[in-house]
Structures are given as structure tokens and as C-alpha cells.
C-alpha positions, 0 to 999 in steps of 0.5 A, a space after each residue: 499500499 505504501 509503495 503504491 502511494 509512493 509511486 503515485 506521488 512520483 507520477 505526479 511530481 514527474 507530470 508536474 515537472 513535465 508540465 513546468 518544462 513545457 510551459 517554460 519552453 513555450 513562448 511567454 507572449 500572452 495569447 489574446 483574442 483577435 481584435 474586431 478591426 483589422 490588424 492594419 487599421 489597428 496598427 495605423 491607429 496605434 501609430 497615429 495616437 501618439 503622433 496626435 498627442 505630441 502634435 497637440 502638446 506642441 501646439 499648446 506649448 506654442 500658444 503659451 509661448 505666444 501668449 507670454 511673448 505678447 504679454 512681455 513685449 506689449 510696451 508696458 512700463 518697466 517692472 518697479 523695484 518692489 516687483 522685483 523684490 516680490 519676484 525674488 522672495 516668491 522664487 526663494 520661498 518656493 524653492 525652499 519649500 520644495 527642497 524641504 518637502 523633498 528632504 522630508 520625503 527622503 528622510 521618511 523613506 530611509 527611516 522607515 516611516 513609509 513602511 506599513 504598520 505592524 502589530 506586535 502581537 502578530 507573528 512575522 511571516 517568512 518568505 
């Protein structure tokens, strides 16, 4: 009886090993259902999408640059000294806040503040 059980276990392990070898030798590319549209139309659509996005973003960038250029060269009076002081103070405060927040992100990440909470009464799970 024990011999039959051992043989059955060996047969199962051999079939599982053969299955994993077969799965590993096959292509890892997933098999998808055929799309409803033809592959050439799908290829064209997939190539045009990013192109349209890039063109739209460049158009938006060009419009912002044009708006800024017309605003800066409209022939208004020069900025007063108080404006330059406010500009420098605003940029300085923004940079200090940005650097401080990034420092806090790195500090909390390296000192374990971003880890998931663990209870002391739960047993640790091994890998």
C-alpha cells in the first residue's frame, strides 16, 4: 500500500515537472483574442495616437509661448523695484519649500516611516 502511494506521488511530481518544462519552453507572449478591426487599421491607429498627442502638446506649448511673448513685449512700463523684490522672495520661498519637502520625503523613506504598520502581537511571516 505504501509503495503504491509512493509511486503515485512520483508520477504526480513527474507530470508536474514535465508540465512546467513544457510551459517554460513555450513562448511567454500572452495569447489574446483577435481584435474586431483589421490588424492594419489597428496598427495605423496605434501609430497615429501618440503622434496626435505630441502635435497637440506642441500646439499648446506654442500658444503659451506666444501668449507670454505678447504679454512681455506689449510696451508696458518697466517693473518697479518692489516687483523684483516680490519676485525674488516668491521664487526663494518656493525653492525652500520644495527642497524641504523633498528632504522630508527622503528622510521618512529611509527611516521607515513609509512602511506598513505592524502589530507586535502578530507572528512574522517568512518568505
